[in-house]
Backbone bond lengths (Angstrom), bond angles and torsions (degrees), N, CA, C in turn:
res aa  C-N    CA-C-N  psi(-1)  N-CA   C-N-CA  omega(-1)  CA-C   N-CA-C  phi
1 L - - - 1.465 - - 1.593 107.34 -
2 E 1.402 115.82 -42.96 1.448 115.28 -179.71 1.474 116.52 -65.86
3 R 1.383 113.96 -26.96 1.454 116.06 175.12 1.530 115.52 -64.70
4 E 1.364 111.01 -31.36 1.436 117.91 177.84 1.529 112.85 -85.95
5 G 1.325 115.25 6.10 1.527 117.05 177.58 1.408 118.22 99.01
6 A 1.405 117.36 -0.68 1.493 120.80 -178.63 1.487 106.23 -86.60
7 R 1.375 114.85 151.35 1.463 121.92 171.14 1.599 108.59 -93.03
8 V 1.330 112.43 140.58 1.505 114.96 -179.98 1.507 104.40 -117.97
9 F 1.284 114.00 133.60 1.561 125.72 -179.49 1.496 103.64 -122.62
10 L 1.352 118.04 126.04 1.466 121.57 175.59 1.490 106.96 -110.45
11 S 1.335 115.35 145.28 1.512 123.28 175.91 1.476 109.78 -144.14
12 S 1.404 111.08 160.57 1.509 122.65 168.05 1.485 112.68 53.48
13 L 1.371 112.25 47.49 1.491 115.64 177.92 1.567 106.64 -78.30
14 R 1.277 117.57 86.30 1.463 119.43 -179.53 1.535 117.24 -84.89
15 S 1.334 115.22 -20.38 1.457 120.15 178.61 1.491 108.27 -88.18
16 K 1.389 112.70 122.03 1.515 119.53 176.71 1.453 108.27 -65.52
17 T 1.293 122.92 -33.96 1.501 126.74 177.30 1.456 112.45 -59.59
18 A 1.384 117.55 -46.72 1.437 124.27 177.43 1.570 112.38 -64.14
19 E 1.337 112.76 -41.21 1.439 120.27 179.10 1.484 111.76 -63.41
20 R 1.292 116.11 -41.99 1.509 122.58 -179.26 1.511 109.46 -68.18
21 L 1.335 117.44 -37.14 1.493 122.83 -176.09 1.575 107.07 -74.58
22 L 1.350 118.06 -33.36 1.536 117.29 178.78 1.562 105.63 -77.24
23 L 1.259 119.23 -34.79 1.477 120.40 176.56 1.514 113.40 -63.37
24 A 1.423 111.87 -44.57 1.560 116.73 -179.36 1.554 109.76 -62.88
25 H 1.347 120.86 -30.53 1.363 125.47 -176.93 1.522 117.10 -93.03
26 G 1.346 114.70 4.03 1.446 123.02 175.06 1.551 111.32 77.01
27 V 1.331 121.00 14.67 1.393 124.43 -178.53 1.496 110.73 -74.03
28 V 1.375 116.26 -37.00 1.462 122.37 177.49 1.642 106.21 -132.90
29 G 1.306 112.00 167.62 1.491 114.86 173.87 1.452 108.18 114.28
30 P 1.437 112.51 -169.85 1.477 120.82 -170.26 1.559 110.29 -65.37
31 S 1.290 120.05 -23.22 1.479 119.14 -172.20 1.562 106.97 -83.66
32 V 1.313 119.10 -8.46 1.485 121.34 178.04 1.603 108.53 -136.80
33 P 1.410 117.18 61.29 1.467 117.61 -174.47 1.456 115.92 -61.60
34 E 1.380 116.99 -17.97 1.512 121.21 179.55 1.561 110.78 -76.12
35 R 1.346 115.46 -12.31 1.540 119.42 -176.90 1.445 106.14 -103.17
36 K 1.328 120.36 87.14 1.417 127.81 -174.81 1.588 103.34 -82.57
37 V 1.354 111.17 146.24 1.556 119.12 173.33 1.497 100.72 -101.70
38 F 1.342 116.12 117.36 1.524 122.06 174.95 1.521 112.13 -81.09
39 V 1.276 116.81 140.65 1.453 123.03 177.95 1.493 113.63 -60.34
40 T 1.260 116.32 -36.35 1.537 120.25 -179.48 1.533 106.06 -135.16
41 L 1.486 107.60 158.57 1.476 114.48 -179.42 1.613 105.55 -67.98
42 D 1.228 119.09 -34.99 1.475 121.73 177.80 1.553 111.08 -51.93
43 Q 1.299 116.16 -43.16 1.450 121.27 -178.67 1.507 109.82 -69.71
44 A 1.385 119.28 -39.36 1.431 120.62 179.03 1.509 107.62 -66.05
45 L 1.273 119.03 -43.41 1.527 121.39 178.09 1.460 114.76 -61.88
46 Q 1.337 115.55 -35.62 1.490 117.40 179.82 1.530 109.51 -67.01
47 K 1.366 114.35 -38.08 1.519 117.26 178.48 1.603 109.65 -68.95
48 C 1.327 114.73 -37.58 1.513 115.10 175.89 1.505 107.97 -60.63
49 E 1.302 117.74 -43.06 1.472 119.57 -175.56 1.526 109.95 -65.56
50 E 1.343 120.02 -43.65 1.436 123.59 173.69 1.516 112.86 -51.51
51 I 1.361 111.77 -50.61 1.451 113.80 -177.95 1.543 115.96 -65.91
52 I 1.274 117.79 -36.96 1.436 125.79 176.83 1.517 110.27 -64.34
53 L 1.328 114.62 -45.91 1.515 116.44 -179.23 1.523 111.97 -69.48
54 T 1.251 115.74 -38.61 1.474 118.85 174.21 1.424 118.27 -61.17
55 E 1.364 114.25 -43.41 1.490 119.83 178.79 1.440 108.32 -71.36
56 A 1.254 123.91 -41.81 1.446 128.21 176.25 1.558 109.37 -56.75
57 G 1.317 118.29 -44.31 1.342 120.03 -176.49 1.525 111.69 -73.57
58 K 1.347 119.48 -28.25 1.483 125.04 179.14 1.570 103.45 -69.03
59 L 1.365 112.54 -47.86 1.498 113.20 179.98 1.431 117.10 -56.98
60 R 1.338 116.05 -42.29 1.437 122.75 -178.94 1.596 107.25 -70.65
61 K 1.240 118.91 -39.04 1.436 121.85 -178.74 1.565 108.91 -70.56
62 D 1.264 117.96 -35.66 1.454 120.54 -175.64 1.524 108.17 -72.16
63 Q 1.338 112.79 -32.22 1.481 118.40 -174.24 1.542 112.22 -74.00
64 S 1.369 117.59 -27.13 1.439 117.26 -175.85 1.507 109.27 -176.31
65 D 1.302 113.60 141.89 1.468 118.30 176.71 1.518 109.46 -89.40
66 E 1.298 115.83 -5.56 1.552 117.22 179.49 1.575 109.57 -82.83
67 E 1.326 111.27 155.52 1.408 118.33 178.45 1.449 111.16 -67.35
68 W 1.389 120.24 138.00 1.503 121.38 177.51 1.454 109.59 -89.35
69 P 1.294 118.82 148.40 1.478 122.60 169.86 1.462 117.29 -57.01
70 L 1.307 122.97 141.01 1.439 120.72 -176.76 1.501 112.52 -61.41
71 D 1.273 119.19 -35.90 1.468 117.67 -176.30 1.530 113.25 -70.52
72 I 1.296 116.86 -19.79 1.543 124.69 171.34 1.484 109.28 -71.75
73 L 1.349 111.34 -46.04 1.552 118.37 178.46 1.508 112.93 -61.68
74 L 1.284 113.53 -41.58 1.535 120.68 177.30 1.450 116.23 -71.59
75 L 1.336 117.40 -15.76 1.496 119.78 -174.24 1.458 111.05 -61.50
76 D 1.387 117.20 -44.31 1.498 120.90 -179.14 1.517 110.14 -54.64
77 Y 1.377 114.91 -39.17 1.389 119.06 -173.91 1.588 111.83 -73.84
78 V 1.279 115.73 -44.25 1.493 118.17 -174.46 1.542 112.71 -78.76
79 E 1.324 117.35 -17.25 1.453 120.68 177.26 1.534 116.08 -58.73
80 G 1.367 110.59 -25.14 1.495 112.58 178.64 1.510 113.09 -80.71
81 F 1.282 119.56 -7.66 1.511 126.16 -170.82 1.661 107.48 -105.66
82 V 1.310 118.99 -12.90 1.397 119.18 -173.96 1.460 110.97 -127.36
83 S 1.354 118.00 162.23 1.455 121.16 -174.73 1.589 118.97 -89.68
84 D 1.309 112.04 -15.42 1.566 110.56 -179.73 1.598 104.85 -145.26
85 K 1.336 112.95 173.66 1.446 124.12 -171.07 1.542 107.65 -71.70
86 A 1.386 117.50 -41.87 1.518 118.56 177.84 1.442 111.87 -60.75
87 S 1.230 122.40 -41.32 1.484 128.31 -179.41 1.530 108.42 -65.65
88 A 1.346 118.57 -39.02 1.490 123.22 -176.48 1.472 105.57 -71.02
89 T 1.363 120.40 -42.69 1.415 120.64 178.52 1.472 116.59 -63.32
90 A 1.322 115.24 -39.62 1.460 122.48 176.42 1.563 110.12 -64.69
91 A 1.311 114.91 -44.16 1.469 120.31 -178.40 1.591 111.67 -66.51
92 A 1.363 116.09 -38.16 1.372 120.31 176.13 1.459 115.51 -63.01
93 K 1.384 113.76 -41.83 1.501 121.65 175.37 1.525 111.13 -61.77
94 A 1.330 116.05 -46.96 1.402 120.38 178.71 1.593 112.24 -58.11
95 A 1.252 109.72 -48.52 1.572 116.92 -177.76 1.564 106.43 -59.48
96 A 1.371 116.38 -49.44 1.414 119.24 -175.88 1.594 114.47 -54.83
97 Q 1.320 116.70 -32.09 1.429 122.43 177.79 1.460 115.02 -65.71
98 R 1.371 118.93 -18.46 1.386 125.69 -176.31 1.561 112.49 -83.33
99 F 1.395 115.05 -14.11 1.464 121.59 -172.39 1.647 106.89 -92.48
100 E 1.262 110.92 145.80 1.503 117.73 174.11 1.506 108.04 -114.17
101 R 1.300 115.95 128.33 1.459 121.82 -174.35 1.552 106.81 -74.89
102 L 1.397 119.22 134.94 1.428 126.48 177.24 1.551 110.24 -135.15
103 E 1.262 115.68 117.07 1.390 117.26 -177.60 1.465 112.10 -100.46
104 L 1.310 125.24 125.74 1.403 126.52 176.85 1.466 118.45 -103.54
105 K 1.301 117.60 146.44 1.522 116.49 177.49 1.505 104.77 -77.86
106 E 1.297 108.21 167.53 1.535 116.39 176.06 1.408 112.23 -57.36
107 N 1.333 123.44 132.28 1.529 131.42 -178.67 1.414 110.33 67.85
108 Q 1.265 121.70 8.00 1.531 117.50 171.85 1.506 109.41 -75.86
109 V 1.356 118.57 143.82 1.422 124.05 -169.02 1.590 102.21 -106.19
110 L 1.270 115.00 132.26 1.426 124.95 175.76 1.495 111.23 -82.94
111 F 1.358 114.71 -49.54 1.456 121.01 177.93 1.464 105.19 -160.91
112 R 1.393 111.75 159.96 1.496 120.42 179.39 1.507 107.18 -113.22
113 S 1.317 113.05 159.20 1.424 120.44 -178.02 1.524 115.18 -57.36
114 E 1.394 113.72 -34.11 1.460 118.67 -178.76 1.564 114.10 -81.35
115 D 1.347 115.24 -5.11 1.472 118.80 178.71 1.540 110.30 -66.76
116 P 1.298 113.63 145.49 1.531 117.66 -176.81 1.615 105.82 -70.08
117 A 1.252 113.71 148.73 1.515 121.27 -177.81 1.421 108.33 -70.46
């Protein structure tokens, strides 16, 4: 998978036999320190999410320093819920209309962790 450009994340290796097999074949271990085995699936998914968000942010930042319209930013989200591009575009525009812009000053707090939901 990695040769094809995919990233591989391993988690929850509870079987010592499987762990020894992966180590013997160089799938995990000191020879591949970048391929961490996560204790839980949740930790592996969190790492995937971090990488996806970081890469998406870099792509958008590299493409332009200008602010992107909200309906364009929402398009990636709504495309998973509709069957075609035209419906996704309409859904993103409709969703964007429900947002209200709020500009905060540097170090201004929007909410605190102890605030009620």
